C-alpha angles and dihedrals in degrees: 000000000000126000127206120184124186121163108307095349135096126193124187118191113200125200124226094257093045090054090052092051091045092053088050089059101264121140108236108219137175129180127203118202120210103179140001093269112100092231094055093094143107118207122194124187144177122212140155137225130202095234133022142071116335090248130016132172124205126187123196128163106312094344131101113190125189111195123193125194112247090248092051090050092051092047091050093049093064116110094248097051118091100181154328114265124186145147117224125203108234097183119237090000090067122230137332121215110216123193126177112182141172109254105244124200115266114247096211106037138078123284090249089068090053098058112137094358130134118258108269111244089216094055107136094025121116123231 
């Protein structure tokens, strides 16, 4: 899973195999390490719950968690759905844009970069 952060926005890009594991109930988790100290990490994860809001975000020390309702996860997994896009109210801090997308193959990079991605719907199109 890939993470992109810019200002008050989060974007998770999920590979084909990660989506399969996620739909089977697994929490998809990655950790980035920034120094040798054990606490110098940032973990980001995607999980689902049976009931609850379509999209939630929780932040605890060094962990960002995006949580989708089971129904939202199932809707997103359909062949025609690219991603989940929402804006969450975070009180006095404003809003947080949250995007969870299927990781599509790049059209202009090597095959190694496209391992375990979804077929790009624009494959064959010219820029």
